[in-house]
MARKE-286134 format. One record per residue (C-alpha): residue in one letter; x, y negated, z. Coordinates in steps of 0.02 Angstrom, whole numbers. Example, Ala and Ser with C-alpha at 12.3 -4.5 7.8 and 13.67 -1.06 7.14 Angstrom:
REM MARKE-286134
type_c1_c2_c3
a_615_225_390 .
s_684_53_357 .
This chain:
REM MARKE-286134
type_c1_c2_c3
m_7716_-3931_4673 .
t_7551_-4015_4712 .
g_7445_-3930_4815 .
r_7301_-3922_4654 .
a_7426_-3846_4575 .
a_7475_-3730_4710 .
r_7293_-3665_4719 .
a_7276_-3646_4539 .
v_7448_-3514_4551 .
i_7367_-3419_4677 .
a_7191_-3397_4594 .
a_7293_-3348_4444 .
v_7376_-3222_4553 .
i_7238_-3136_4645 .
a_7155_-3115_4495 .
a_7304_-3040_4433 .
c_7310_-2914_4596 .
g_7123_-2852_4548 .
g_7055_-2975_4673 .
p_6904_-3070_4667 .
a_6930_-3215_4534 .
v_6944_-3394_4620 .
p_6845_-3503_4512 .
v_6953_-3678_4501 .
q_6881_-3838_4428 .
p_6982_-3962_4336 .
p_6987_-4121_4410 .
t_6943_-4206_4246 .
a_6764_-4150_4267 .
c_6613_-4265_4331 .
p_6485_-4188_4425 .
p_6326_-4172_4374 .
a_6177_-4254_4398 .
l_6103_-4157_4549 .
a_6277_-4200_4652 .
v_6251_-4359_4628 .
a_6182_-4488_4748 .
p_6239_-4691_4761 .
a_6323_-4764_4931 .
t_6312_-4943_4949 .
l_6399_-5036_5072 .
d_6341_-5128_5231 .
d_6428_-5202_5378 .
d_6474_-5034_5440 .
g_6537_-4969_5302 .
y_6462_-4855_5146 .
r_6308_-4770_5179 .
v_6185_-4639_5047 .
d_6022_-4654_5042 .
l_5923_-4498_5054 .
a_5747_-4542_5067 .
w_5614_-4646_5135 .
r_5481_-4572_5239 .
s_5313_-4650_5314 .
a_5296_-4661_5496 .
a_5149_-4579_5480 .
t_5206_-4411_5379 .
p_5231_-4272_5511 .
d_5416_-4252_5579 .
t_5469_-4418_5533 .
p_5633_-4443_5648 .
a_5626_-4595_5760 .
p_5737_-4735_5701 .
g_5923_-4707_5767 .
d_6026_-4536_5747 .
v_5972_-4392_5676 .
p_6030_-4216_5705 .
g_6107_-4119_5569 .
y_5978_-3999_5569 .
v_5838_-4142_5566 .
i_5912_-4162_5402 .
a_5922_-4000_5357 .
r_5732_-3956_5429 .
l_5676_-4092_5309 .
g_5751_-4032_5167 .
l_5872_-4184_5124 .
g_6060_-4089_5168 .
p_6162_-4070_5260 .
l_6271_-4150_5125 .
p_6467_-4081_5135 .
a_6577_-4143_5256 .
s_6680_-4224_5144 .
l_6648_-4288_4986 .
w_6726_-4415_4851 .
l_6662_-4593_4813 .
l_6675_-4648_4616 .
r_6687_-4861_4600 .
a_6707_-4938_4457 .
d_6903_-4970_4412 .
q_6966_-4901_4580 .
p_7055_-4719_4609 .
a_6924_-4606_4689 .
c_6910_-4599_4856 .
q_6883_-4433_5006 .
a_6753_-4481_5126 .
r_6674_-4387_5275 .
i_6503_-4387_5341 .
a_6511_-4492_5500 .
g_6335_-4448_5543 .
y_6166_-4467_5487 .
r_6042_-4612_5549 .
a_5843_-4679_5530 .
d_5844_-4857_5492 .
p_5675_-4947_5499 .
l_5599_-5008_5345 .
d_5416_-5075_5321 .
d_5316_-4914_5430 .
g_5441_-4816_5403 .
v_5621_-4781_5401 .
v_5754_-4745_5259 .
l_5857_-4597_5317 .
t_6029_-4628_5275 .
a_6211_-4536_5268 .
r_6338_-4616_5347 .
l_6532_-4624_5291 .
d_6688_-4652_5347 .
g_6870_-4643_5257 .
c_6842_-4769_5107 .
d_6872_-4950_5145 .
g_6738_-5063_5049 .
a_6743_-5242_4971 .
a_6615_-5350_4890 .
a_6679_-5289_4731 .
a_6625_-5123_4758 .
a_6469_-5146_4863 .
t_6386_-4988_4755 .
a_6479_-4822_4741 .
w_6433_-4662_4676 .
a_6465_-4526_4808 .
s_6518_-4338_4704 .
l_6437_-4215_4797 .
v_6570_-4069_4724 .
g_6710_-4035_4830 .
t_6862_-4033_4699 .
d_6944_-4201_4657 .
p_6854_-4308_4522 .
t_7026_-4384_4473 .
a_6982_-4412_4279 .
c_6788_-4447_4313 .
r_6760_-4655_4275 .
v_6619_-4759_4335 .
l_6583_-4872_4169 .
t_6458_-5030_4196 .
p_6346_-5115_4062 .
t_6377_-5255_3954 .
r_6237_-5362_3912 .
q_6192_-5469_3758 .
t_6046_-5557_3743 .
s_5949_-5657_3610 .
e_6013_-5816_3670 .
g_6190_-5763_3674 .
e_6385_-5692_3658 .
p_6384_-5511_3751 .
m_6449_-5533_3937 .
a_6501_-5402_4067 .
v_6353_-5361_4202 .
d_6448_-5413_4365 .
a_6283_-5362_4457 .
p_6139_-5211_4409 .
p_6042_-5290_4291 .
p_5847_-5318_4356 .
a_5727_-5188_4350 .
e_5582_-5286_4276 .
p_5608_-5368_4098 .
p_5661_-5532_4085 .
p_5554_-5686_4107 .
a_5444_-5761_3995 .
r_5491_-5935_3891 .
p_5349_-5986_3802 .
a_5478_-6099_3684 .
e_5523_-6047_3534 .
p_5690_-5965_3525 .
a_5828_-6065_3490 .
a_5883_-6064_3292 .
d_6036_-5970_3306 .
a_5977_-5831_3421 .
a_6038_-5664_3383 .
d_5938_-5501_3329 .
l_5910_-5363_3400 .
p_6045_-5233_3352 .
a_5945_-5121_3211 .
a_5962_-4953_3303 .
w_5854_-5021_3463 .
d_5758_-5140_3343 .
a_5686_-4986_3251 .
r_5647_-4905_3411 .
l_5545_-5057_3436 .
p_5345_-5086_3342 .
p_5361_-5228_3257 .
p_5277_-5400_3338 .
c_5126_-5467_3315 .
d_5119_-5585_3165 .
g_5169_-5765_3224 .
c_5236_-5675_3406 .
t_5430_-5732_3455 .
r_5537_-5596_3542 .
r_5667_-5616_3670 .
w_5760_-5499_3736 .
t_5898_-5409_3829 .
l_6020_-5265_3816 .
d_6119_-5184_3922 .
t_6232_-5045_3819 .
i_6381_-4924_3884 .
a_6486_-4880_3754 .
g_6554_-4709_3757 .
t_6476_-4533_3688 .
p_6340_-4561_3686 .
t_6310_-4719_3681 .
l_6182_-4774_3830 .
g_6072_-4933_3849 .
a_5930_-5000_3898 .
v_5814_-5152_3810 .
s_5705_-5271_3904 .
v_5586_-5382_3785 .
v_5449_-5520_3815 .
e_5352_-5556_3661 .
t_5240_-5725_3660 .
v_5077_-5727_3592 .
p_5047_-5893_3481 .
e_4903_-6003_3547 .
a_4840_-5841_3646 .
a_4670_-5887_3734 .
d_4707_-5824_3891 .
a_4866_-5871_3990 .
a_4899_-5696_4064 .
e_4885_-5625_3895 .
a_5025_-5762_3823 .
t_5162_-5632_3853 .
c_5200_-5454_3845 .
a_5327_-5334_3891 .
r_5430_-5176_3833 .
v_5569_-5072_3928 .
m_5667_-4949_3847 .
i_5817_-4829_3920 .
a_5873_-4709_3788 .
a_6045_-4644_3737 .
g_6137_-4611_3575 .
t_6143_-4687_3409 .
a_5957_-4645_3382 .
p_5951_-4682_3531 .
r_5836_-4552_3630 .
p_5717_-4584_3760 .
l_5815_-4577_3916 .
s_5705_-4598_4078 .
e_5538_-4672_4100 .
t_5520_-4712_4285 .
r_5463_-4862_4326 .
g_5577_-5001_4416 .
v_5740_-4925_4364 .
a_5873_-4993_4256 .
l_6049_-4947_4206 .
v_6163_-4980_4310 .
g_6309_-4872_4260 .
a_6387_-4697_4185 .
l_6498_-4573_4236 .
a_6607_-4519_4098 .
d_6747_-4404_4084 .
a_6875_-4358_3936 .
t_6723_-4261_3856 .
g_6636_-4423_3853 .
t_6472_-4479_3948 .
r_6406_-4352_4074 .
v_6275_-4437_4193 .
a_6175_-4593_4178 .
l_6137_-4695_4333 .
l_6003_-4799_4341 .
a_5933_-4899_4509 .
g_5790_-5011_4552 .
p_5725_-5068_4714 .
g_5669_-4934_4818 .
r_5736_-4801_4692 .
w_5872_-4748_4614 .
e_5891_-4598_4473 .
v_6048_-4503_4388 .
v_6002_-4416_4242 .
d_6129_-4277_4155 .
v_6175_-4327_3968 .
d_6248_-4215_3834 .
a_6349_-4269_3668 .
e_6188_-4297_3562 .
g_6122_-4416_3690 .
r_6004_-4289_3761 .
a_5937_-4301_3936 .
g_5947_-4149_4063 .
a_5921_-4121_4235 .
r_5871_-4264_4331 .
r_5853_-4337_4509 .
t_5737_-4473_4547 .
v_5733_-4563_4743 .
d_5629_-4676_4825 .
t_5731_-4755_4963 .
g_5584_-4865_4998 .
p_5396_-4890_4988 .
e_5333_-4937_4821 .
p_5345_-5105_4801 .
a_5208_-5215_4772 .
p_5164_-5288_4599 .
e_5246_-5429_4543 .
a_5185_-5577_4434 .
a_5280_-5487_4278 .
p_5208_-5480_4110 .
a_5100_-5341_4065 .
a_5169_-5206_3945 .
c_5135_-5221_3769 .
a_5032_-5119_3671 .
p_5099_-4968_3592 .
């Protein structure tokens, strides 16, 4: 009998004898969004970035090791002593908290939890930590497939960019693909004579998740700065339903189990977000964490008018 089966039998015996029922979470369940955080691989192993704090903020720790009670006082933990790492195409791995650190970044520090127990590789540079104590054996990490207006679908080997694709004033190729109808219907039509280039990242499942980035080119614009504009939408379901309007994040993955897609995984420079999703594509609880200062605005197309 496995340890998991033994725990289930013990729980049943206790309940049958009049003792308090012991809840046993099935290993097929993915953790909820509020119990998920990204773990990033660096030279010292995996780490979970908890928050960025400006050096000017009161009680910000100095760079170096940080005691767990300080992390607790700042409202950032402590995290469970052990947790599970979920990675694409790999079994879940149980890790433990090795300690907390404050790493310098710009005019502040990033507070991180260092993990031991799971070897990393470049193919799994980003993992997702389940802070629920039960083994998430059947919870899988799904990654997006990308379509563009210029070619065939392809796997997304790296997290897609948080910004829209760069504007290209040239006319699209004659055989450029059309944006799938479910997504095209959610966007206002382009202006008369405008050309539209798009990138669509999708994760198949129940519900399907997707993120579309569109750049429209205005013909013969008087001002070069007004020659292009951009739209970005992250949504779920066949409708699709809006999923996130957080600036600077892109759809990088999802957690799914036998019941379907459970959690949308979003990330961008200095920020990550996790969102519960139901079977109809409705967004539930979410957690958004800044792990760096607000990035300086880049030379990107302005948002298109509604």
